[in-house]
C-alpha positions as CSV (number, residue, x, y, z in Angstrom):
1,X,-55.1,80.0,-107.2
2,X,-58.6,78.3,-107.5
3,X,-58.8,74.9,-106.8
4,X,-60.1,72.9,-110.0
5,X,-61.7,69.6,-108.4
6,X,-63.1,66.8,-110.5
7,X,-64.4,64.0,-108.4
8,X,-65.9,60.1,-109.8
9,X,-66.4,60.9,-113.4
10,X,-65.1,57.3,-114.5
11,X,-65.7,56.5,-118.3
12,X,-65.4,59.9,-120.4
13,X,-64.2,59.3,-124.2
14,X,-61.6,57.5,-125.0
15,X,-57.7,58.1,-125.1
16,X,-54.5,56.3,-126.6
17,X,-52.5,57.0,-123.4
18,X,-49.2,55.9,-123.2
19,X,-48.0,54.7,-119.8
20,X,-44.1,54.4,-118.4
21,X,-43.4,53.0,-114.8
22,X,-45.6,49.6,-114.2
23,X,-44.5,49.7,-110.6
24,X,-46.7,48.8,-107.4
25,X,-48.8,51.7,-108.7
26,X,-48.5,52.5,-112.1
27,X,-49.6,48.8,-113.0
28,X,-52.8,48.7,-111.1
29,X,-53.0,52.3,-112.6
30,X,-52.6,50.9,-115.6
31,X,-55.8,48.6,-115.4
32,X,-58.1,51.0,-114.4
33,X,-57.3,52.6,-117.6
34,X,-57.9,49.6,-120.0
35,X,-60.9,49.4,-117.3
36,X,-62.1,52.2,-118.4
37,X,-62.0,52.2,-121.9
38,X,-59.1,53.3,-122.9
39,X,-56.4,51.9,-125.4
40,X,-53.5,51.6,-123.2
41,X,-49.7,51.3,-124.7
42,X,-46.8,50.5,-121.7
43,X,-43.5,50.0,-121.3
44,X,-41.4,49.3,-117.6
45,X,-38.1,48.5,-117.1
46,X,-38.6,45.1,-116.5
47,X,-40.7,42.1,-118.9
48,X,-43.2,40.5,-115.7
49,X,-45.5,43.8,-115.3
50,X,-45.3,44.5,-119.1
51,X,-46.2,40.5,-119.5
52,X,-49.3,41.1,-116.7
53,X,-50.3,44.8,-118.2
54,X,-50.9,42.9,-121.6
55,X,-53.1,39.9,-119.9
56,X,-55.2,42.5,-118.9
57,X,-55.5,44.6,-121.9
58,X,-52.6,46.7,-122.6
59,X,-50.3,46.5,-125.3
60,X,-46.7,46.5,-125.3
61,X,-45.5,49.3,-126.6
62,X,-41.6,48.6,-126.8
63,X,-39.7,51.6,-126.2
64,X,-40.3,54.6,-124.6
65,X,-40.0,56.6,-127.8
66,X,-42.6,53.8,-129.6
67,X,-44.8,54.4,-126.6
68,X,-44.8,58.1,-127.3
69,X,-45.2,57.8,-130.9
70,X,-48.7,55.7,-130.7
71,X,-50.3,58.4,-128.3
72,X,-52.3,61.3,-127.1
73,X,-51.0,61.3,-123.7
74,X,-48.3,59.8,-121.9
75,X,-48.2,58.8,-118.9
76,X,-45.1,58.5,-116.6
77,X,-44.6,56.7,-113.0
78,X,-41.3,56.0,-112.0
79,X,-39.3,56.3,-108.5
80,X,-36.7,59.2,-108.3
81,X,-36.4,62.0,-110.1
82,X,-33.4,61.1,-112.7
83,X,-35.7,58.5,-113.8
84,X,-38.2,61.3,-114.7
85,X,-35.1,62.7,-116.9
86,X,-34.0,59.6,-118.3
87,X,-37.3,59.2,-119.3
88,X,-38.7,62.8,-120.9
89,X,-34.9,62.8,-122.4
90,X,-35.9,59.7,-124.4
91,X,-39.7,61.1,-124.7
92,X,-38.4,64.3,-127.1
93,X,-37.4,63.1,-130.2
94,X,-40.6,61.5,-130.2
95,X,-42.9,64.2,-128.8
96,X,-45.2,66.8,-130.9
97,X,-47.3,69.4,-130.4
98,X,-50.6,68.5,-129.4
99,X,-49.2,65.7,-126.9
100,X,-49.7,65.6,-123.1
101,X,-47.4,64.4,-120.7
102,X,-48.0,63.4,-117.1
103,X,-46.0,62.8,-114.4
104,X,-47.5,60.6,-111.4
105,X,-43.8,60.3,-110.2
106,X,-42.7,62.1,-106.7
107,X,-39.6,63.9,-107.3
108,X,-38.2,67.2,-106.7
109,X,-39.9,70.4,-107.4
110,X,-37.7,72.0,-109.6
111,X,-36.2,69.2,-111.6
112,X,-40.0,68.5,-112.0
113,X,-40.3,72.5,-113.5
114,X,-37.4,71.6,-115.6
115,X,-39.3,68.8,-117.5
116,X,-42.0,71.2,-118.2
117,X,-39.9,73.6,-119.6
118,X,-38.4,71.2,-122.1
119,X,-41.8,69.3,-122.9
120,X,-43.1,72.7,-123.4
121,X,-40.3,73.6,-125.7
122,X,-41.2,71.3,-128.5
123,X,-44.7,71.9,-127.8
124,X,-46.2,69.2,-126.3
125,X,-48.0,69.8,-122.5
126,X,-46.9,68.8,-119.0
127,X,-48.5,68.8,-116.0
128,X,-47.0,67.1,-112.6
129,X,-49.4,65.1,-110.9
130,X,-48.0,63.3,-107.7
131,X,-50.8,60.8,-105.7
132,X,-51.9,59.8,-102.4
133,X,-53.7,56.7,-101.4
134,X,-50.7,54.2,-101.6
135,X,-51.3,51.0,-103.5
136,X,-54.8,50.4,-102.1
137,X,-55.8,54.4,-103.8
138,X,-54.2,52.4,-107.0
139,X,-56.0,49.6,-107.3
140,X,-59.4,50.7,-106.1
141,X,-58.9,54.0,-108.6
142,X,-59.2,56.2,-105.8
143,X,-56.2,57.9,-105.7
144,X,-56.3,61.9,-104.7
145,X,-53.7,63.9,-107.7
146,X,-52.2,67.2,-106.8
147,X,-51.6,68.8,-109.8
148,X,-49.2,71.8,-111.2
149,X,-49.3,73.0,-114.6
150,X,-51.8,75.2,-116.8
151,X,-55.6,74.7,-116.2
152,X,-56.5,74.4,-119.6
153,X,-54.1,70.9,-119.6
154,X,-56.2,69.7,-117.1
155,X,-59.2,70.5,-118.1
156,X,-58.5,68.5,-121.2
157,X,-57.5,65.0,-119.5
158,X,-59.5,65.4,-116.5
159,X,-61.9,62.6,-117.2
160,X,-59.6,60.3,-118.6
161,X,-57.5,60.8,-115.0
162,X,-61.4,60.1,-113.6
163,X,-60.3,56.1,-114.0
164,X,-57.2,56.2,-111.2
165,X,-58.4,58.7,-108.8
166,X,-61.5,60.1,-106.9
167,X,-59.9,63.6,-106.5
168,X,-58.0,66.0,-108.5
169,X,-57.1,68.9,-107.4
170,X,-55.4,72.3,-109.4
171,X,-53.0,73.3,-106.7
172,X,-50.8,75.6,-109.0
173,X,-48.1,75.9,-111.7
174,X,-45.3,73.8,-112.4
175,X,-44.1,71.9,-110.0
176,X,-46.2,72.9,-107.3
177,X,-48.2,69.3,-107.4
178,X,-44.4,68.3,-105.8
179,X,-44.0,70.7,-103.4
180,X,-47.7,69.9,-101.7
181,X,-47.4,66.1,-102.2
182,X,-44.2,66.6,-100.2
183,X,-46.0,68.7,-97.1
184,X,-48.4,65.8,-97.5
185,X,-45.6,63.1,-97.2
186,X,-43.7,65.0,-94.4
187,X,-47.2,65.3,-91.9
188,X,-47.6,61.3,-93.3
189,X,-44.3,60.2,-91.8
190,X,-44.3,62.2,-88.7
191,X,-48.1,61.0,-87.5
192,X,-46.1,57.7,-88.3
193,X,-43.5,57.9,-85.6
194,X,-45.9,59.6,-83.0
195,X,-48.2,56.8,-84.0
196,X,-44.9,54.1,-83.4
197,X,-44.1,56.0,-80.2
198,X,-47.8,55.8,-78.8
199,X,-48.0,52.0,-79.0
200,X,-45.0,51.6,-77.6
201,X,-45.4,53.5,-74.5
202,X,-49.3,51.5,-74.4
203,X,-47.6,48.6,-74.6
204,X,-44.9,49.0,-72.4
205,X,-48.1,50.4,-69.4
206,X,-49.6,47.0,-70.7
207,X,-52.6,48.7,-72.5
208,X,-54.5,46.7,-74.2
209,X,-54.0,48.0,-78.0
210,X,-57.3,47.8,-79.4
211,X,-58.8,49.9,-76.5
212,X,-56.1,52.3,-77.3
213,X,-57.2,52.1,-80.8
214,X,-60.8,52.7,-80.3
215,X,-59.9,55.8,-77.9
216,X,-57.5,57.4,-80.4
217,X,-59.9,57.2,-83.7
218,X,-62.5,58.9,-81.5
219,X,-60.1,61.8,-80.0
220,X,-57.7,64.0,-81.0
221,X,-54.7,61.7,-81.6
222,X,-56.8,60.7,-84.4
223,X,-54.6,60.5,-87.6
224,X,-54.6,58.7,-91.1
225,X,-51.8,57.1,-89.2
226,X,-53.7,55.5,-86.4
227,X,-56.4,54.7,-88.5
228,X,-54.7,52.1,-90.9
229,X,-51.6,51.5,-89.8
230,X,-51.8,51.2,-85.9
231,X,-48.4,48.7,-85.7
232,X,-49.6,46.1,-83.5
233,X,-50.8,43.0,-85.6
234,X,-54.8,42.1,-85.4
235,X,-56.1,45.5,-84.5
236,X,-56.4,47.0,-87.5
237,X,-57.3,44.4,-90.5
238,X,-56.0,46.0,-93.8
239,X,-52.8,47.2,-91.5
240,X,-49.3,46.2,-92.9
241,X,-49.0,45.4,-89.5
242,X,-52.0,42.7,-89.8
243,X,-50.2,41.5,-93.6
244,X,-46.3,40.8,-92.7
245,X,-45.9,43.9,-93.3
246,X,-46.1,44.6,-96.7
247,X,-45.7,48.0,-98.5
248,X,-48.6,50.4,-99.2
249,X,-45.6,52.7,-98.7
250,X,-42.2,51.1,-98.6
251,X,-39.9,52.5,-95.7
252,X,-37.1,53.0,-98.6
253,X,-39.5,55.3,-100.8
254,X,-41.1,57.5,-98.0
255,X,-37.4,57.7,-96.8
256,X,-36.4,59.2,-100.7
257,X,-39.8,61.2,-100.2
258,X,-38.1,63.1,-96.7
259,X,-35.2,63.6,-98.5
260,X,-36.6,65.0,-101.3
261,X,-38.8,67.6,-98.5
262,X,-35.6,68.6,-96.5
263,X,-33.6,69.5,-99.7
264,X,-36.1,71.2,-101.0
265,X,-36.7,73.3,-97.9
266,X,-33.3,73.9,-97.7
267,X,-33.3,76.2,-101.0
268,X,-36.3,77.6,-99.5
269,X,-35.1,78.9,-96.3
270,X,-37.9,76.7,-94.4
271,X,-36.1,74.8,-91.4
272,X,-38.0,70.7,-91.0
273,X,-37.2,70.0,-87.9
274,X,-39.3,67.4,-87.1
275,X,-39.2,65.9,-90.4
276,X,-35.0,65.6,-90.1
277,X,-36.4,64.0,-86.7
278,X,-38.6,61.7,-88.5
279,X,-35.7,60.8,-91.2
280,X,-33.5,59.8,-88.7
281,X,-35.9,57.4,-87.6
282,X,-36.2,56.0,-91.3
283,X,-32.6,55.8,-91.8
284,X,-32.4,53.3,-88.7
285,X,-35.6,51.8,-89.9
286,X,-33.9,50.8,-93.3
287,X,-30.8,49.5,-91.9
288,X,-32.8,47.0,-89.5
289,X,-33.5,45.8,-92.6
290,X,-36.9,47.3,-93.2
291,X,-36.0,49.1,-96.3
292,X,-38.7,47.0,-98.5
293,X,-41.3,46.7,-96.1
294,X,-43.8,48.9,-95.0
295,X,-42.8,52.1,-93.2
296,X,-44.7,51.8,-90.6
297,X,-42.1,49.2,-89.7
298,X,-40.5,52.1,-88.1
299,X,-42.5,50.7,-85.0
300,X,-40.1,48.1,-84.7
301,X,-37.1,49.8,-84.1
302,X,-39.2,52.2,-81.8
303,X,-40.7,49.2,-79.8
304,X,-37.0,47.5,-79.7
305,X,-35.7,50.5,-78.1
306,X,-38.6,49.9,-75.2
307,X,-37.8,46.1,-74.9
308,X,-40.9,45.1,-76.5
309,X,-39.2,42.4,-78.9
């Protein structure tokens, strides 16, 4: 299917929006939507993010149903498949024909397809639009969105999506956004595992990590994990290693995404051997106490086995 791409259209017409889920991604996305001139009504599990959103111009919507009742487009950004199901089920009584639901979460593709069906059954529209770009992309409004669903629905909301993204790609039918997102994340996780191992080998041998970084970023080993997450403090200024392992993407969330990929691949008859090994490294990283730190802390486990602690 041909891709529909929209870049850097940041203003567009004002839209009445609802945003449910003000976590590390949802809160900065909400800020960007408000700054783009949209009216945004919010709901979230805890009070703190709601107060933060209200402070920069959003409105506390109360319940999920109340948010839906006051919005043309309702966005969801929550951690798990069961969270999305719970939110959609709570929406259904308030949804009406002409409204659109956009799910930015990363969840099971088959579960997502079921949400499309439930929302379409009441006459509303649904898009799955998982994101890539991490918290930095959410803050800067430079996310990549991979969208599954009806292209005519996407066309109606594409200008509004420009407030949170620099690239929107229609990747196919309902649920296909989730499939492509899982493919992206399993590659990224494997990159980080290889980057951690390569860095451990270099350090154990006495190589200068800054020289390693210079060579890798100008050689065939170059990749996003090397450029953004080489796991040595001071080499990459904005990396988690240089910032107390502050999560751009938490270990436990990456582990959740690899679980989704492995489960979906098993149902699809595809072997993901490298992904399975990387998932085991993430398990060890979480058990070592780094579950809520950036997933690049898997390097701490690799370094420990190499005697580099």
